[in-house]
C-alpha positions as CSV (number, residue, x, y, z in Angstrom):
1,M,2.8,-11.8,10.6
2,S,4.0,-8.2,10.9
3,D,3.4,-6.1,14.0
4,Y,2.7,-3.1,11.9
5,F,-1.1,-3.0,12.4
6,K,-0.9,-3.6,16.2
7,F,-0.4,0.1,16.6
8,F,-3.5,1.1,14.7
9,T,-6.6,2.1,16.4
10,K,-9.7,-0.1,16.3
11,I,-13.0,1.0,14.9
12,K,-16.5,-0.5,14.7
13,H,-17.4,-1.7,11.2
14,T,-20.5,-3.8,10.6
15,D,-20.8,-4.5,14.3
16,R,-17.3,-5.8,14.5
17,N,-14.0,-4.4,15.7
18,A,-11.6,-3.8,12.8
19,V,-8.2,-2.1,12.4
20,D,-8.5,1.4,11.0
21,I,-6.4,0.9,7.9
22,T,-7.4,4.3,6.5
23,R,-4.5,5.9,8.4
24,R,-1.1,6.2,6.6
25,A,2.1,7.0,8.5
26,K,4.8,9.2,6.9
27,I,8.5,9.1,7.5
28,L,9.6,11.4,10.3
29,R,10.7,14.8,9.2
30,G,13.7,15.0,11.4
31,I,15.4,11.8,10.2
32,Q,14.1,11.2,6.7
33,N,17.0,13.1,5.3
34,D,19.6,11.7,7.7
35,P,22.0,9.6,5.5
36,F,22.6,7.2,8.3
37,V,19.0,6.1,8.7
38,Y,18.8,4.1,5.5
39,L,21.1,1.4,4.4
40,P,21.1,0.2,0.7
41,Y,20.3,-3.5,0.3
42,T,20.1,-5.7,-2.8
43,V,17.5,-8.4,-2.7
44,E,18.7,-11.7,-3.9
45,N,16.5,-14.0,-6.0
46,Q,14.9,-16.0,-3.2
47,D,14.9,-13.2,-0.5
48,R,11.5,-12.5,1.0
49,P,10.8,-9.4,3.1
50,E,10.2,-11.4,6.3
51,H,13.5,-13.3,5.8
52,I,15.4,-10.0,5.5
53,A,13.7,-8.7,8.7
54,E,14.7,-11.9,10.5
55,Y,18.3,-11.6,9.3
56,Y,18.7,-7.9,9.8
57,Y,16.4,-7.0,12.8
58,N,16.4,-10.5,14.3
59,D,12.7,-10.3,14.2
60,P,10.5,-11.3,11.2
61,N,7.7,-9.2,12.7
62,K,9.7,-6.1,11.9
63,V,9.1,-6.7,8.2
64,W,6.8,-3.6,8.3
65,L,10.0,-1.5,8.6
66,I,11.1,-2.8,5.2
67,Y,7.8,-2.0,3.7
68,F,7.7,1.4,5.3
69,A,11.2,2.4,4.2
70,N,10.5,1.4,0.6
71,D,6.9,2.7,0.4
72,I,5.6,-0.8,-0.3
73,I,1.9,-1.2,0.2
74,D,1.3,-4.4,-1.9
75,V,4.1,-6.9,-1.5
76,Y,2.7,-9.0,-4.3
77,S,3.1,-6.3,-6.9
78,Q,5.9,-4.2,-5.4
79,W,8.4,-6.8,-4.3
80,V,10.9,-8.4,-6.7
81,M,9.7,-11.7,-8.1
82,N,12.0,-14.8,-8.3
83,D,12.5,-16.3,-11.8
84,Q,9.7,-18.8,-11.6
85,D,7.2,-16.2,-10.3
86,F,8.3,-13.7,-12.9
87,N,7.8,-16.2,-15.8
88,N,4.3,-17.1,-14.5
89,F,3.5,-13.4,-14.1
90,F,4.8,-12.7,-17.6
91,I,2.8,-15.5,-19.2
92,K,-0.4,-14.5,-17.5
93,K,0.0,-10.8,-18.5
94,Y,1.0,-11.3,-22.1
95,Q,-0.8,-14.4,-23.2
96,G,-3.6,-12.4,-24.8
97,M,-1.2,-10.1,-26.6
98,S,1.0,-13.0,-27.9
99,G,-1.9,-15.2,-29.0
100,T,-0.2,-18.2,-27.3
101,T,-0.2,-19.8,-23.9
102,G,2.3,-21.3,-21.5
103,N,6.0,-21.1,-22.2
104,A,5.2,-20.2,-25.8
105,V,4.4,-16.7,-24.5
106,I,8.0,-16.3,-23.4
107,S,9.2,-17.6,-26.8
108,W,7.0,-15.0,-28.5
109,A,8.4,-12.3,-26.3
110,L,12.0,-13.2,-27.1
111,N,11.5,-13.8,-30.8
112,T,13.8,-11.3,-32.7
113,Q,12.1,-12.0,-36.0
114,T,8.9,-10.2,-35.0
115,T,8.1,-6.6,-34.1
116,D,4.8,-7.1,-32.3
117,N,6.7,-7.9,-29.1
118,V,8.6,-4.5,-29.0
119,V,7.7,-1.9,-26.3
120,Y,9.9,0.8,-27.9
121,Y,13.1,1.3,-29.9
122,Q,16.0,2.9,-28.1
123,S,18.7,5.1,-29.8
124,L,22.1,3.4,-29.8
125,K,23.7,6.9,-29.6
126,H,21.6,8.4,-26.9
127,D,20.2,6.1,-24.1
128,N,17.4,8.5,-23.2
129,I,15.9,8.7,-26.6
130,Q,13.1,6.3,-27.5
131,I,10.6,6.0,-30.3
132,T,7.4,3.9,-30.7
133,P,7.3,0.8,-32.9
134,F,4.9,2.7,-35.2
135,S,7.5,5.5,-35.7
136,Y,10.3,3.0,-36.2
137,L,8.4,1.0,-38.8
138,N,6.7,3.9,-40.7
139,D,9.1,6.9,-40.6
140,P,11.3,6.7,-43.8
141,N,13.9,8.9,-42.1
142,I,14.7,6.3,-39.4
143,D,18.0,4.5,-39.9
144,S,17.4,1.0,-38.5
145,N,21.1,0.7,-37.7
146,E,20.8,3.5,-35.1
147,W,18.1,1.8,-33.0
148,E,17.6,-1.3,-31.0
149,P,14.3,-2.8,-29.8
150,L,13.4,-3.3,-26.2
151,R,11.0,-6.3,-26.1
152,Y,8.3,-6.9,-23.5
153,Y,10.2,-9.6,-21.7
154,E,13.3,-7.5,-21.2
155,Y,11.2,-4.5,-20.3
156,E,9.3,-6.4,-17.6
157,N,12.6,-7.9,-16.4
158,I,14.1,-4.4,-16.0
159,L,11.1,-3.3,-14.0
160,N,11.4,-6.4,-11.8
161,D,15.1,-6.0,-11.3
162,N,14.7,-2.4,-10.3
163,K,12.8,-3.7,-7.3
164,R,15.9,-5.4,-6.0
165,N,17.5,-2.2,-4.7
166,I,15.8,-1.4,-1.5
167,Y,16.6,0.4,1.7
168,L,16.7,-0.9,5.3
169,I,16.1,1.4,8.2
170,D,19.2,1.1,10.3
171,R,18.5,-1.2,13.2
172,D,19.6,1.6,15.6
173,Y,16.6,3.6,14.5
174,A,14.1,0.8,14.5
175,D,12.8,1.3,18.0
176,Q,12.5,5.1,17.3
177,F,10.4,4.4,14.2
178,E,8.2,2.0,16.1
179,K,7.5,4.6,18.9
180,E,6.8,7.3,16.3
181,L,4.5,5.0,14.4
182,K,2.6,4.2,17.5
183,G,2.1,7.9,18.2
184,I,1.1,8.8,14.7
185,V,-1.6,6.1,14.1
186,N,-3.1,6.4,17.6
187,D,-3.8,10.1,17.4
């Protein structure tokens, strides 16, 4: 378990001592723009935050530094999913839209013969131009040879893959962050 909350003050809630989780620490002003504080890291398929903390900081309890550096509040929704978890997530999220269940949801999402699985169409000439499926299907001026569909499976996969690129707080700054955090949340 992370040591992050050990620094937080305790409050009385329903006659019990509880951690005051209403406080939120911010990155230090003096070092947040220092290019040597943050190191880029690419999360591999099976990497978990606590494993990275063990590997890099030699302490799995320093996992809070990874969350802190990447503004992660909910590891379940903000951390990259492995392939199996991603497929389970996708099936659960899109089974209602697809009208199917199980792996048939993924088959629906990858089906190139349908358009009900398209998030948007992207211009082949300009990466930053997108149109809705409605516009693509109903605008007579649209040349279908100039657009390609982005389907839900690929879209969700891109969002998931974007979570792979994180930052680690340089281990030389870890103790300083810990001291500052302790001071901030115990005010």
